[in-house]
PDB file of N, CA, C and O in Angstrom, chain B, residues numbered from 101:
ATOM      1  N   UNK B 101      95.511  62.883 104.788  1.00  0.00           N
ATOM      2  CA  UNK B 101      95.553  64.298 105.028  1.00  0.00           C
ATOM      3  C   UNK B 101      96.167  64.994 103.835  1.00  0.00           C
ATOM      4  O   UNK B 101      97.196  64.567 103.311  1.00  0.00           O
ATOM      5  N   UNK B 102      95.508  66.099 103.398  1.00  0.00           N
ATOM      6  CA  UNK B 102      95.949  66.824 102.226  1.00  0.00           C
ATOM      7  C   UNK B 102      97.059  67.779 102.615  1.00  0.00           C
ATOM      8  O   UNK B 102      97.126  68.243 103.753  1.00  0.00           O
ATOM      9  N   UNK B 103      97.931  68.068 101.658  1.00  0.00           N
ATOM     10  CA  UNK B 103      98.997  69.091 101.855  1.00  0.00           C
ATOM     11  C   UNK B 103      98.315  70.460 101.690  1.00  0.00           C
ATOM     12  O   UNK B 103      97.375  70.648 100.919  1.00  0.00           O
ATOM     13  N   UNK B 104      98.867  71.404 102.481  1.00  0.00           N
ATOM     14  CA  UNK B 104      98.251  72.721 102.495  1.00  0.00           C
ATOM     15  C   UNK B 104      98.329  73.413 101.129  1.00  0.00           C
ATOM     16  O   UNK B 104      97.448  74.204 100.793  1.00  0.00           O
ATOM     17  N   UNK B 105      99.353  73.131 100.353  1.00  0.00           N
ATOM     18  CA  UNK B 105      99.459  73.725  99.017  1.00  0.00           C
ATOM     19  C   UNK B 105      98.375  73.194  98.118  1.00  0.00           C
ATOM     20  O   UNK B 105      97.887  73.948  97.276  1.00  0.00           O
ATOM     21  N   UNK B 106      97.966  71.954  98.236  1.00  0.00           N
ATOM     22  CA  UNK B 106      96.905  71.436  97.429  1.00  0.00           C
ATOM     23  C   UNK B 106      95.537  72.014  97.911  1.00  0.00           C
ATOM     24  O   UNK B 106      94.649  72.260  97.095  1.00  0.00           O
ATOM     25  N   UNK B 107      95.389  72.219  99.193  1.00  0.00           N
ATOM     26  CA  UNK B 107      94.151  72.774  99.662  1.00  0.00           C
ATOM     27  C   UNK B 107      93.969  74.220  99.201  1.00  0.00           C
ATOM     28  O   UNK B 107      92.862  74.648  98.872  1.00  0.00           O
ATOM     29  N   UNK B 108      95.075  74.959  99.184  1.00  0.00           N
ATOM     30  CA  UNK B 108      95.050  76.381  98.767  1.00  0.00           C
ATOM     31  C   UNK B 108      94.707  76.447  97.282  1.00  0.00           C
ATOM     32  O   UNK B 108      93.991  77.352  96.853  1.00  0.00           O
ATOM     33  N   UNK B 109      95.210  75.496  96.494  1.00  0.00           N
ATOM     34  CA  UNK B 109      94.947  75.490  95.023  1.00  0.00           C
ATOM     35  C   UNK B 109      93.486  75.260  94.746  1.00  0.00           C
ATOM     36  O   UNK B 109      92.968  75.727  93.731  1.00  0.00           O
ATOM     37  N   UNK B 110      92.804  74.545  95.631  1.00  0.00           N
ATOM     38  CA  UNK B 110      91.384  74.199  95.439  1.00  0.00           C
ATOM     39  C   UNK B 110      90.448  75.314  95.862  1.00  0.00           C
ATOM     40  O   UNK B 110      89.265  75.268  95.527  1.00  0.00           O
ATOM     41  N   UNK B 111      90.917  76.286  96.564  1.00  0.00           N
ATOM     42  CA  UNK B 111      90.089  77.409  97.049  1.00  0.00           C
ATOM     43  C   UNK B 111      89.725  78.291  95.843  1.00  0.00           C
ATOM     44  O   UNK B 111      90.562  78.582  94.989  1.00  0.00           O
ATOM     45  N   UNK B 112      88.390  78.725  95.800  1.00  0.00           N
ATOM     46  CA  UNK B 112      88.008  79.598  94.723  1.00  0.00           C
ATOM     47  C   UNK B 112      88.441  80.996  94.973  1.00  0.00           C
ATOM     48  O   UNK B 112      87.813  81.709  95.756  1.00  0.00           O
ATOM     49  N   UNK B 113      89.511  81.422  94.325  1.00  0.00           N
ATOM     50  CA  UNK B 113      90.079  82.763  94.510  1.00  0.00           C
ATOM     51  C   UNK B 113      89.808  83.561  93.254  1.00  0.00           C
ATOM     52  O   UNK B 113      90.163  83.162  92.145  1.00  0.00           O
ATOM     53  N   UNK B 114      89.158  84.718  93.463  1.00  0.00           N
ATOM     54  CA  UNK B 114      88.892  85.585  92.257  1.00  0.00           C
ATOM     55  C   UNK B 114      89.775  86.841  92.435  1.00  0.00           C
ATOM     56  O   UNK B 114      89.982  87.328  93.546  1.00  0.00           O
ATOM     57  N   UNK B 115      90.269  87.327  91.327  1.00  0.00           N
ATOM     58  CA  UNK B 115      91.035  88.555  91.360  1.00  0.00           C
ATOM     59  C   UNK B 115      90.124  89.719  91.739  1.00  0.00           C
ATOM     60  O   UNK B 115      88.935  89.679  91.423  1.00  0.00           O
ATOM     61  N   UNK B 116      90.645  90.768  92.414  1.00  0.00           N
ATOM     62  CA  UNK B 116      89.778  91.912  92.745  1.00  0.00           C
ATOM     63  C   UNK B 116      89.275  92.610  91.525  1.00  0.00           C
ATOM     64  O   UNK B 116      89.971  92.737  90.518  1.00  0.00           O
ATOM     65  N   UNK B 117      88.002  93.080  91.637  1.00  0.00           N
ATOM     66  CA  UNK B 117      87.403  93.753  90.516  1.00  0.00           C
ATOM     67  C   UNK B 117      87.711  95.252  90.532  1.00  0.00           C
ATOM     68  O   UNK B 117      87.815  95.851  91.603  1.00  0.00           O
ATOM     69  N   UNK B 118      87.853  95.841  89.389  1.00  0.00           N
ATOM     70  CA  UNK B 118      88.137  97.284  89.288  1.00  0.00           C
ATOM     71  C   UNK B 118      86.860  98.025  89.001  1.00  0.00           C
ATOM     72  O   UNK B 118      86.004  97.581  88.236  1.00  0.00           O
ATOM     73  N   UNK B 119      86.760  99.189  89.650  1.00  0.00           N
ATOM     74  CA  UNK B 119      85.657 100.031  89.403  1.00  0.00           C
ATOM     75  C   UNK B 119      85.956 101.024  88.280  1.00  0.00           C
ATOM     76  O   UNK B 119      87.124 101.156  87.914  1.00  0.00           O
ATOM     77  N   UNK B 120      84.993 101.718  87.718  1.00  0.00           N
ATOM     78  CA  UNK B 120      85.291 102.691  86.626  1.00  0.00           C
ATOM     79  C   UNK B 120      86.317 103.778  87.095  1.00  0.00           C
ATOM     80  O   UNK B 120      87.050 104.305  86.258  1.00  0.00           O
ATOM     81  N   UNK B 121      86.378 104.096  88.321  1.00  0.00           N
ATOM     82  CA  UNK B 121      87.320 105.097  88.816  1.00  0.00           C
ATOM     83  C   UNK B 121      88.700 104.558  88.909  1.00  0.00           C
ATOM     84  O   UNK B 121      89.633 105.337  89.104  1.00  0.00           O
ATOM     85  N   UNK B 122      88.908 103.207  88.775  1.00  0.00           N
ATOM     86  CA  UNK B 122      90.227 102.647  88.813  1.00  0.00           C
ATOM     87  C   UNK B 122      90.545 102.103  90.217  1.00  0.00           C
ATOM     88  O   UNK B 122      91.557 101.423  90.386  1.00  0.00           O
ATOM     89  N   UNK B 123      89.739 102.373  91.184  1.00  0.00           N
ATOM     90  CA  UNK B 123      89.988 101.849  92.569  1.00  0.00           C
ATOM     91  C   UNK B 123      89.540 100.411  92.609  1.00  0.00           C
ATOM     92  O   UNK B 123      88.637  99.999  91.880  1.00  0.00           O
ATOM     93  N   UNK B 124      90.166  99.676  93.448  1.00  0.00           N
ATOM     94  CA  UNK B 124      89.873  98.249  93.593  1.00  0.00           C
ATOM     95  C   UNK B 124      88.843  98.027  94.601  1.00  0.00           C
ATOM     96  O   UNK B 124      88.910  98.626  95.675  1.00  0.00           O
ATOM     97  N   UNK B 125      87.869  97.193  94.337  1.00  0.00           N
ATOM     98  CA  UNK B 125      86.819  96.839  95.261  1.00  0.00           C
ATOM     99  C   UNK B 125      86.975  95.367  95.658  1.00  0.00           C
ATOM    100  O   UNK B 125      86.946  94.497  94.788  1.00  0.00           O
ATOM    101  N   UNK B 126      87.136  95.078  96.925  1.00  0.00           N
ATOM    102  CA  UNK B 126      87.152  93.704  97.391  1.00  0.00           C
ATOM    103  C   UNK B 126      85.755  93.194  97.559  1.00  0.00           C
ATOM    104  O   UNK B 126      84.828  93.990  97.707  1.00  0.00           O
ATOM    105  N   UNK B 127      85.561  91.865  97.543  1.00  0.00           N
ATOM    106  CA  UNK B 127      84.234  91.359  97.531  1.00  0.00           C
ATOM    107  C   UNK B 127      83.454  91.656  98.816  1.00  0.00           C
ATOM    108  O   UNK B 127      82.237  91.831  98.765  1.00  0.00           O
ATOM    109  N   UNK B 128      84.129  91.714  99.955  1.00  0.00           N
ATOM    110  CA  UNK B 128      83.395  91.871 101.224  1.00  0.00           C
ATOM    111  C   UNK B 128      83.751  93.168 101.918  1.00  0.00           C
ATOM    112  O   UNK B 128      83.439  93.329 103.098  1.00  0.00           O
ATOM    113  N   UNK B 129      84.405  94.119 101.218  1.00  0.00           N
ATOM    114  CA  UNK B 129      84.797  95.379 101.792  1.00  0.00           C
ATOM    115  C   UNK B 129      84.479  96.559 100.847  1.00  0.00           C
ATOM    116  O   UNK B 129      84.129  96.385  99.680  1.00  0.00           O
ATOM    117  N   UNK B 130      84.617  97.721 101.400  1.00  0.00           N
ATOM    118  CA  UNK B 130      84.362  98.932 100.628  1.00  0.00           C
ATOM    119  C   UNK B 130      85.522  99.110  99.672  1.00  0.00           C
ATOM    120  O   UNK B 130      86.387  98.242  99.556  1.00  0.00           O
ATOM    121  N   UNK B 131      85.531 100.265  98.975  1.00  0.00           N
ATOM    122  CA  UNK B 131      86.624 100.564  98.111  1.00  0.00           C
ATOM    123  C   UNK B 131      87.943 100.666  98.892  1.00  0.00           C
ATOM    124  O   UNK B 131      87.977 101.180 100.010  1.00  0.00           O
ATOM    125  N   UNK B 132      89.017 100.169  98.286  1.00  0.00           N
ATOM    126  CA  UNK B 132      90.315 100.200  98.860  1.00  0.00           C
ATOM    127  C   UNK B 132      90.866 101.625  98.809  1.00  0.00           C
ATOM    128  O   UNK B 132      90.854 102.246  97.746  1.00  0.00           O
ATOM    129  N   UNK B 133      91.338 102.145  99.908  1.00  0.00           N
ATOM    130  CA  UNK B 133      91.842 103.514 100.006  1.00  0.00           C
ATOM    131  C   UNK B 133      93.299 103.602  99.638  1.00  0.00           C
ATOM    132  O   UNK B 133      93.713 104.586  99.025  1.00  0.00           O
ATOM    133  N   UNK B 134      94.124 102.574 100.000  1.00  0.00           N
ATOM    134  CA  UNK B 134      95.524 102.587  99.743  1.00  0.00           C
ATOM    135  C   UNK B 134      95.911 101.574  98.660  1.00  0.00           C
ATOM    136  O   UNK B 134      95.832 100.373  98.919  1.00  0.00           O
ATOM    137  N   UNK B 135      96.322 101.995  97.469  1.00  0.00           N
ATOM    138  CA  UNK B 135      96.676 101.080  96.461  1.00  0.00           C
ATOM    139  C   UNK B 135      98.009 100.303  96.709  1.00  0.00           C
ATOM    140  O   UNK B 135      98.294  99.278  96.089  1.00  0.00           O
ATOM    141  N   UNK B 136      98.764 100.842  97.617  1.00  0.00           N
ATOM    142  CA  UNK B 136     100.075 100.207  97.916  1.00  0.00           C
ATOM    143  C   UNK B 136      99.889  98.913  98.701  1.00  0.00           C
ATOM    144  O   UNK B 136     100.385  97.858  98.306  1.00  0.00           O
ATOM    145  N   UNK B 137      99.153  99.008  99.842  1.00  0.00           N
ATOM    146  CA  UNK B 137      99.022  97.846 100.747  1.00  0.00           C
ATOM    147  C   UNK B 137      97.612  97.262 100.726  1.00  0.00           C
ATOM    148  O   UNK B 137      97.328  96.338 101.488  1.00  0.00           O
ATOM    149  N   UNK B 138      96.742  97.759  99.897  1.00  0.00           N
ATOM    150  CA  UNK B 138      95.354  97.314  99.852  1.00  0.00           C
ATOM    151  C   UNK B 138      94.657  97.425 101.253  1.00  0.00           C
ATOM    152  O   UNK B 138      93.853  96.570 101.623  1.00  0.00           O
ATOM    153  N   UNK B 139      94.981  98.468 101.988  1.00  0.00           N
ATOM    154  CA  UNK B 139      94.473  98.773 103.300  1.00  0.00           C
ATOM    155  C   UNK B 139      94.887  97.790 104.351  1.00  0.00           C
ATOM    156  O   UNK B 139      94.250  97.742 105.403  1.00  0.00           O
ATOM    157  N   UNK B 140      95.922  96.996 104.138  1.00  0.00           N
ATOM    158  CA  UNK B 140      96.420  96.080 105.191  1.00  0.00           C
ATOM    159  C   UNK B 140      97.249  96.883 106.193  1.00  0.00           C
ATOM    160  O   UNK B 140      97.288  96.554 107.378  1.00  0.00           O
ATOM    161  N   UNK B 141      97.900  97.917 105.720  1.00  0.00           N
ATOM    162  CA  UNK B 141      98.736  98.763 106.607  1.00  0.00           C
ATOM    163  C   UNK B 141     100.188  98.328 106.670  1.00  0.00           C
ATOM    164  O   UNK B 141     101.050  99.088 107.111  1.00  0.00           O
ATOM    165  N   UNK B 142     100.461  97.107 106.230  1.00  0.00           N
ATOM    166  CA  UNK B 142     101.818  96.574 106.278  1.00  0.00           C
ATOM    167  C   UNK B 142     102.125  95.910 104.947  1.00  0.00           C
ATOM    168  O   UNK B 142     101.219  95.490 104.227  1.00  0.00           O
ATOM    169  N   UNK B 143     103.383  95.820 104.632  1.00  0.00           N
ATOM    170  CA  UNK B 143     103.902  95.204 103.399  1.00  0.00           C
ATOM    171  C   UNK B 143     104.930  94.144 103.747  1.00  0.00           C
ATOM    172  O   UNK B 143     105.630  94.226 104.756  1.00  0.00           O
ATOM    173  N   UNK B 144     104.996  93.157 102.886  1.00  0.00           N
ATOM    174  CA  UNK B 144     105.966  92.088 103.054  1.00  0.00           C
ATOM    175  C   UNK B 144     106.720  92.037 101.716  1.00  0.00           C
ATOM    176  O   UNK B 144     106.107  91.933 100.654  1.00  0.00           O
ATOM    177  N   UNK B 145     108.025  92.110 101.779  1.00  0.00           N
ATOM    178  CA  UNK B 145     108.841  92.090 100.591  1.00  0.00           C
ATOM    179  C   UNK B 145     108.945  90.665 100.037  1.00  0.00           C
ATOM    180  O   UNK B 145     108.841  89.710 100.807  1.00  0.00           O
ATOM    181  N   UNK B 146     109.142  90.496  98.758  1.00  0.00           N
ATOM    182  CA  UNK B 146     109.272  89.191  98.143  1.00  0.00           C
ATOM    183  C   UNK B 146     110.790  88.856  98.063  1.00  0.00           C
ATOM    184  O   UNK B 146     111.388  89.000  96.996  1.00  0.00           O
ATOM    185  N   UNK B 147     111.378  88.437  99.115  1.00  0.00           N
ATOM    186  CA  UNK B 147     112.783  88.115  99.190  1.00  0.00           C
ATOM    187  C   UNK B 147     113.008  86.606  99.268  1.00  0.00           C
ATOM    188  O   UNK B 147     112.177  85.877  99.809  1.00  0.00           O
ATOM    189  N   UNK B 148     114.095  86.158  98.743  1.00  0.00           N
ATOM    190  CA  UNK B 148     114.392  84.712  98.763  1.00  0.00           C
ATOM    191  C   UNK B 148     114.757  84.270 100.178  1.00  0.00           C
ATOM    192  O   UNK B 148     115.205  85.079 100.991  1.00  0.00           O
ATOM    193  N   UNK B 149     114.562  82.973 100.468  1.00  0.00           N
ATOM    194  CA  UNK B 149     114.940  82.388 101.769  1.00  0.00           C
ATOM    195  C   UNK B 149     116.407  82.642 102.014  1.00  0.00           C
ATOM    196  O   UNK B 149     117.221  82.437 101.114  1.00  0.00           O
ATOM    197  N   UNK B 150     116.763  83.072 103.178  1.00  0.00           N
ATOM    198  CA  UNK B 150     118.143  83.357 103.505  1.00  0.00           C
ATOM    199  C   UNK B 150     118.496  84.836 103.439  1.00  0.00           C
ATOM    200  O   UNK B 150     119.508  85.266 103.993  1.00  0.00           O
ATOM    201  N   UNK B 151     117.636  85.630 102.743  1.00  0.00           N
ATOM    202  CA  UNK B 151     117.879  87.079 102.663  1.00  0.00           C
ATOM    203  C   UNK B 151     117.580  87.681 104.007  1.00  0.00           C
ATOM    204  O   UNK B 151     116.644  87.224 104.663  1.00  0.00           O
ATOM    205  N   UNK B 152     118.328  88.699 104.473  1.00  0.00           N
ATOM    206  CA  UNK B 152     118.039  89.290 105.772  1.00  0.00           C
ATOM    207  C   UNK B 152     116.626  89.845 105.944  1.00  0.00           C
ATOM    208  O   UNK B 152     116.115  89.912 107.062  1.00  0.00           O
ATOM    209  N   UNK B 153     115.992  90.245 104.832  1.00  0.00           N
ATOM    210  CA  UNK B 153     114.668  90.782 104.919  1.00  0.00           C
ATOM    211  C   UNK B 153     113.569  89.769 104.663  1.00  0.00           C
ATOM    212  O   UNK B 153     112.401  90.153 104.594  1.00  0.00           O
ATOM    213  N   UNK B 154     113.897  88.470 104.516  1.00  0.00           N
ATOM    214  CA  UNK B 154     112.951  87.438 104.262  1.00  0.00           C
ATOM    215  C   UNK B 154     111.999  87.332 105.496  1.00  0.00           C
ATOM    216  O   UNK B 154     112.463  87.206 106.629  1.00  0.00           O
ATOM    217  N   UNK B 155     110.713  87.384 105.262  1.00  0.00           N
ATOM    218  CA  UNK B 155     109.697  87.276 106.282  1.00  0.00           C
ATOM    219  C   UNK B 155     109.497  88.564 107.078  1.00  0.00           C
ATOM    220  O   UNK B 155     108.666  88.564 107.986  1.00  0.00           O
ATOM    221  N   UNK B 156     110.186  89.638 106.805  1.00  0.00           N
ATOM    222  CA  UNK B 156     110.048  90.838 107.536  1.00  0.00           C
ATOM    223  C   UNK B 156     108.864  91.649 106.954  1.00  0.00           C
ATOM    224  O   UNK B 156     108.603  91.608 105.751  1.00  0.00           O
ATOM    225  N   UNK B 157     108.179  92.362 107.810  1.00  0.00           N
ATOM    226  CA  UNK B 157     107.091  93.254 107.319  1.00  0.00           C
ATOM    227  C   UNK B 157     107.535  94.678 107.565  1.00  0.00           C
ATOM    228  O   UNK B 157     108.301  94.966 108.485  1.00  0.00           O
ATOM    229  N   UNK B 158     107.049  95.534 106.744  1.00  0.00           N
ATOM    230  CA  UNK B 158     107.324  96.958 106.892  1.00  0.00           C
ATOM    231  C   UNK B 158     105.992  97.694 106.893  1.00  0.00           C
ATOM    232  O   UNK B 158     105.000  97.254 106.312  1.00  0.00           O
ATOM    233  N   UNK B 159     106.016  98.830 107.571  1.00  0.00           N
ATOM    234  CA  UNK B 159     104.779  99.616 107.722  1.00  0.00           C
ATOM    235  C   UNK B 159     104.566 100.395 106.470  1.00  0.00           C
ATOM    236  O   UNK B 159     105.512 101.007 105.975  1.00  0.00           O
ATOM    237  N   UNK B 160     103.363 100.412 105.919  1.00  0.00           N
ATOM    238  CA  UNK B 160     103.020 101.218 104.722  1.00  0.00           C
ATOM    239  C   UNK B 160     102.949 102.660 105.160  1.00  0.00           C
ATOM    240  O   UNK B 160     102.739 102.958 106.336  1.00  0.00           O
ATOM    241  N   UNK B 161     103.130 103.570 104.185  1.00  0.00           N
ATOM    242  CA  UNK B 161     103.129 104.993 104.488  1.00  0.00           C
ATOM    243  C   UNK B 161     101.743 105.437 105.033  1.00  0.00           C
ATOM    244  O   UNK B 161     101.659 106.353 105.852  1.00  0.00           O
ATOM    245  N   UNK B 162     100.678 104.781 104.570  1.00  0.00           N
ATOM    246  CA  UNK B 162      99.350 105.149 105.043  1.00  0.00           C
ATOM    247  C   UNK B 162      99.196 104.789 106.510  1.00  0.00           C
ATOM    248  O   UNK B 162      98.542 105.516 107.258  1.00  0.00           O
ATOM    249  N   UNK B 163      99.781 103.693 106.928  1.00  0.00           N
ATOM    250  CA  UNK B 163      99.702 103.282 108.350  1.00  0.00           C
ATOM    251  C   UNK B 163     100.629 104.104 109.223  1.00  0.00           C
ATOM    252  O   UNK B 163     100.321 104.355 110.388  1.00  0.00           O
ATOM    253  N   UNK B 164     101.785 104.536 108.665  1.00  0.00           N
ATOM    254  CA  UNK B 164     102.706 105.357 109.467  1.00  0.00           C
ATOM    255  C   UNK B 164     102.036 106.680 109.882  1.00  0.00           C
ATOM    256  O   UNK B 164     102.224 107.142 111.008  1.00  0.00           O
ATOM    257  N   UNK B 165     101.269 107.274 108.992  1.00  0.00           N
ATOM    258  CA  UNK B 165     100.556 108.550 109.297  1.00  0.00           C
ATOM    259  C   UNK B 165      99.500 108.271 110.375  1.00  0.00           C
ATOM    260  O   UNK B 165      99.312 109.074 111.289  1.00  0.00           O
ATOM    261  N   UNK B 166      98.820 107.138 110.263  1.00  0.00           N
ATOM    262  CA  UNK B 166      97.798 106.823 111.250  1.00  0.00           C
ATOM    263  C   UNK B 166      98.432 106.575 112.647  1.00  0.00           C
ATOM    264  O   UNK B 166      97.879 106.999 113.662  1.00  0.00           O
ATOM    265  N   UNK B 167      99.576 105.896 112.685  1.00  0.00           N
ATOM    266  CA  UNK B 167     100.291 105.625 113.958  1.00  0.00           C
ATOM    267  C   UNK B 167     100.783 106.938 114.554  1.00  0.00           C
ATOM    268  O   UNK B 167     100.667 107.156 115.760  1.00  0.00           O
ATOM    269  N   UNK B 168     101.343 107.831 113.695  1.00  0.00           N
ATOM    270  CA  UNK B 168     101.856 109.129 114.157  1.00  0.00           C
ATOM    271  C   UNK B 168     100.714 109.936 114.796  1.00  0.00           C
ATOM    272  O   UNK B 168     100.879 110.528 115.863  1.00  0.00           O
ATOM    273  N   UNK B 169      99.572 109.947 114.132  1.00  0.00           N
ATOM    274  CA  UNK B 169      98.404 110.750 114.660  1.00  0.00           C
ATOM    275  C   UNK B 169      97.926 110.125 115.957  1.00  0.00           C
ATOM    276  O   UNK B 169      97.613 110.859 116.894  1.00  0.00           O
ATOM    277  N   UNK B 170      97.854 108.811 116.058  1.00  0.00           N
ATOM    278  CA  UNK B 170      97.359 108.140 117.299  1.00  0.00           C
ATOM    279  C   UNK B 170      98.352 108.442 118.467  1.00  0.00           C
ATOM    280  O   UNK B 170      97.947 108.669 119.607  1.00  0.00           O
ATOM    281  N   UNK B 171      99.671 108.433 118.125  1.00  0.00           N
ATOM    282  CA  UNK B 171     100.669 108.787 119.180  1.00  0.00           C
ATOM    283  C   UNK B 171     100.546 110.202 119.692  1.00  0.00           C
ATOM    284  O   UNK B 171     100.692 110.463 120.886  1.00  0.00           O
ATOM    285  N   UNK B 172     100.267 111.143 118.743  1.00  0.00           N
ATOM    286  CA  UNK B 172     100.071 112.546 119.148  1.00  0.00           C
ATOM    287  C   UNK B 172      98.891 112.699 120.051  1.00  0.00           C
ATOM    288  O   UNK B 172      98.942 113.381 121.074  1.00  0.00           O
ATOM    289  N   UNK B 173      97.782 112.027 119.642  1.00  0.00           N
ATOM    290  CA  UNK B 173      96.528 112.130 120.434  1.00  0.00           C
ATOM    291  C   UNK B 173      96.729 111.509 121.806  1.00  0.00           C
ATOM    292  O   UNK B 173      96.244 112.042 122.805  1.00  0.00           O
ATOM    293  N   UNK B 174      97.421 110.417 121.864  1.00  0.00           N
ATOM    294  CA  UNK B 174      97.695 109.767 123.138  1.00  0.00           C
ATOM    295  C   UNK B 174      98.575 110.617 124.048  1.00  0.00           C
ATOM    296  O   UNK B 174      98.304 110.729 125.244  1.00  0.00           O
ATOM    297  N   UNK B 175      99.628 111.219 123.491  1.00  0.00           N
ATOM    298  CA  UNK B 175     100.448 112.094 124.293  1.00  0.00           C
ATOM    299  C   UNK B 175      99.694 113.350 124.834  1.00  0.00           C
ATOM    300  O   UNK B 175      99.887 113.810 125.959  1.00  0.00           O
ATOM    301  N   UNK B 176      98.837 113.846 123.945  1.00  0.00           N
ATOM    302  CA  UNK B 176      98.020 115.017 124.379  1.00  0.00           C
ATOM    303  C   UNK B 176      97.075 114.633 125.480  1.00  0.00           C
ATOM    304  O   UNK B 176      96.917 115.385 126.441  1.00  0.00           O
ATOM    305  N   UNK B 177      96.450 113.503 125.376  1.00  0.00           N
ATOM    306  CA  UNK B 177      95.534 113.021 126.430  1.00  0.00           C
ATOM    307  C   UNK B 177      96.299 112.729 127.708  1.00  0.00           C
ATOM    308  O   UNK B 177      95.821 113.083 128.786  1.00  0.00           O
ATOM    309  N   UNK B 178      97.429 112.118 127.640  1.00  0.00           N
ATOM    310  CA  UNK B 178      98.210 111.737 128.868  1.00  0.00           C
ATOM    311  C   UNK B 178      98.904 112.949 129.519  1.00  0.00           C
ATOM    312  O   UNK B 178      99.219 112.925 130.709  1.00  0.00           O
ATOM    313  N   UNK B 179      99.143 114.032 128.706  1.00  0.00           N
ATOM    314  CA  UNK B 179      99.775 115.188 129.282  1.00  0.00           C
ATOM    315  C   UNK B 179      98.885 115.947 130.270  1.00  0.00           C
ATOM    316  O   UNK B 179      99.368 116.629 131.174  1.00  0.00           O
ATOM    317  N   UNK B 180      97.591 115.810 130.073  1.00  0.00           N
ATOM    318  CA  UNK B 180      96.606 116.437 130.921  1.00  0.00           C
ATOM    319  C   UNK B 180      96.774 117.966 130.905  1.00  0.00           C
ATOM    320  O   UNK B 180      96.527 118.624 131.916  1.00  0.00           O
ATOM    321  N   UNK B 181      97.198 118.542 129.745  1.00  0.00           N
ATOM    322  CA  UNK B 181      97.407 119.969 129.615  1.00  0.00           C
ATOM    323  C   UNK B 181      96.272 120.683 128.895  1.00  0.00           C
ATOM    324  O   UNK B 181      96.401 121.875 128.614  1.00  0.00           O
ATOM    325  N   UNK B 182      95.188 120.027 128.589  1.00  0.00           N
ATOM    326  CA  UNK B 182      94.083 120.653 127.876  1.00  0.00           C
ATOM    327  C   UNK B 182      93.533 121.853 128.630  1.00  0.00           C
ATOM    328  O   UNK B 182      93.078 122.814 128.008  1.00  0.00           O
ATOM    329  N   UNK B 183      93.566 121.816 129.974  1.00  0.00           N
ATOM    330  CA  UNK B 183      93.053 122.930 130.727  1.00  0.00           C
ATOM    331  C   UNK B 183      93.940 124.179 130.614  1.00  0.00           C
ATOM    332  O   UNK B 183      93.505 125.276 130.962  1.00  0.00           O
ATOM    333  N   UNK B 184      95.154 124.022 130.142  1.00  0.00           N
ATOM    334  CA  UNK B 184      96.073 125.139 130.011  1.00  0.00           C
ATOM    335  C   UNK B 184      96.214 125.577 128.570  1.00  0.00           C
ATOM    336  O   UNK B 184      97.117 126.350 128.248  1.00  0.00           O
ATOM    337  N   UNK B 185      95.347 125.103 127.701  1.00  0.00           N
ATOM    338  CA  UNK B 185      95.474 125.390 126.267  1.00  0.00           C
ATOM    339  C   UNK B 185      95.288 126.916 125.952  1.00  0.00           C
ATOM    340  O   UNK B 185      95.823 127.420 124.964  1.00  0.00           O
ATOM    341  N   UNK B 186      94.527 127.620 126.806  1.00  0.00           N
ATOM    342  CA  UNK B 186      94.311 129.030 126.549  1.00  0.00           C
ATOM    343  C   UNK B 186      95.538 129.877 126.879  1.00  0.00           C
ATOM    344  O   UNK B 186      95.589 131.045 126.493  1.00  0.00           O
ATOM    345  N   UNK B 187      96.520 129.328 127.576  1.00  0.00           N
ATOM    346  CA  UNK B 187      97.743 130.085 127.982  1.00  0.00           C
ATOM    347  C   UNK B 187      98.766 129.995 126.866  1.00  0.00           C
ATOM    348  O   UNK B 187      99.147 128.918 126.407  1.00  0.00           O
ATOM    349  N   UNK B 188      99.206 131.219 126.440  1.00  0.00           N
ATOM    350  CA  UNK B 188     100.278 131.310 125.411  1.00  0.00           C
ATOM    351  C   UNK B 188     101.361 132.278 125.850  1.00  0.00           C
ATOM    352  O   UNK B 188     101.176 133.001 126.828  1.00  0.00           O
ATOM    353  N   UNK B 189     102.463 132.308 125.166  1.00  0.00           N
ATOM    354  CA  UNK B 189     103.475 133.298 125.452  1.00  0.00           C
ATOM    355  C   UNK B 189     103.005 134.704 125.027  1.00  0.00           C
ATOM    356  O   UNK B 189     103.492 135.705 125.551  1.00  0.00           O
ATOM    357  N   UNK B 190     102.108 134.770 124.128  1.00  0.00           N
ATOM    358  CA  UNK B 190     101.616 136.108 123.704  1.00  0.00           C
ATOM    359  C   UNK B 190     100.799 136.782 124.823  1.00  0.00           C
ATOM    360  O   UNK B 190     100.783 138.006 124.954  1.00  0.00           O
ATOM    361  N   UNK B 191     100.126 135.944 125.618  1.00  0.00           N
ATOM    362  CA  UNK B 191      99.258 136.504 126.674  1.00  0.00           C
ATOM    363  C   UNK B 191      99.945 136.460 128.039  1.00  0.00           C
ATOM    364  O   UNK B 191      99.360 136.871 129.041  1.00  0.00           O
ATOM    365  N   UNK B 192     101.204 135.954 128.084  1.00  0.00           N
ATOM    366  CA  UNK B 192     101.910 135.799 129.358  1.00  0.00           C
ATOM    367  C   UNK B 192     102.221 137.214 129.936  1.00  0.00           C
ATOM    368  O   UNK B 192     102.734 138.099 129.252  1.00  0.00           O
ATOM    369  N   UNK B 193     101.886 137.356 131.194  1.00  0.00           N
ATOM    370  CA  UNK B 193     102.144 138.619 131.902  1.00  0.00           C
ATOM    371  C   UNK B 193     103.203 138.343 132.970  1.00  0.00           C
ATOM    372  O   UNK B 193     102.884 137.770 134.012  1.00  0.00           O
ATOM    373  N   UNK B 194     104.388 138.717 132.744  1.00  0.00           N
ATOM    374  CA  UNK B 194     105.497 138.375 133.659  1.00  0.00           C
ATOM    375  C   UNK B 194     105.521 139.351 134.822  1.00  0.00           C
ATOM    376  O   UNK B 194     106.342 139.184 135.723  1.00  0.00           O
ATOM    377  N   UNK B 195     104.693 140.327 134.846  1.00  0.00           N
ATOM    378  CA  UNK B 195     104.672 141.310 135.986  1.00  0.00           C
ATOM    379  C   UNK B 195     103.776 140.761 137.104  1.00  0.00           C
ATOM    380  O   UNK B 195     103.794 141.317 138.202  1.00  0.00           O
ATOM    381  N   UNK B 196     102.980 139.681 136.873  1.00  0.00           N
ATOM    382  CA  UNK B 196     102.099 139.136 137.834  1.00  0.00           C
ATOM    383  C   UNK B 196     102.886 138.280 138.791  1.00  0.00           C
ATOM    384  O   UNK B 196     103.584 137.366 138.350  1.00  0.00           O
ATOM    385  N   UNK B 197     102.806 138.536 140.111  1.00  0.00           N
ATOM    386  CA  UNK B 197     103.577 137.746 141.105  1.00  0.00           C
ATOM    387  C   UNK B 197     103.175 136.334 141.147  1.00  0.00           C
ATOM    388  O   UNK B 197     103.729 135.558 141.925  1.00  0.00           O
TER     389      UNK B 197
END
């Protein structure tokens, strides 16, 4: 049985190609939109073993915005208030019983 390190060394890995615009193109995907995380959405720090952040992942700024937008849409959908969207304080008539 081979060691995983030896198997990984034998894999044909090519560095990502750069386009004239400077964006990176992966072999089986479109142009990468986020140069920070390469569209993975998450980042892993390069910390030594024993460091409190070793093995921890953090959310990339591009993913944080996507999560925030999804949460807002979910809350809006769950609130079931879309039928009341036309009501505002500007049009509120407090004299109506």
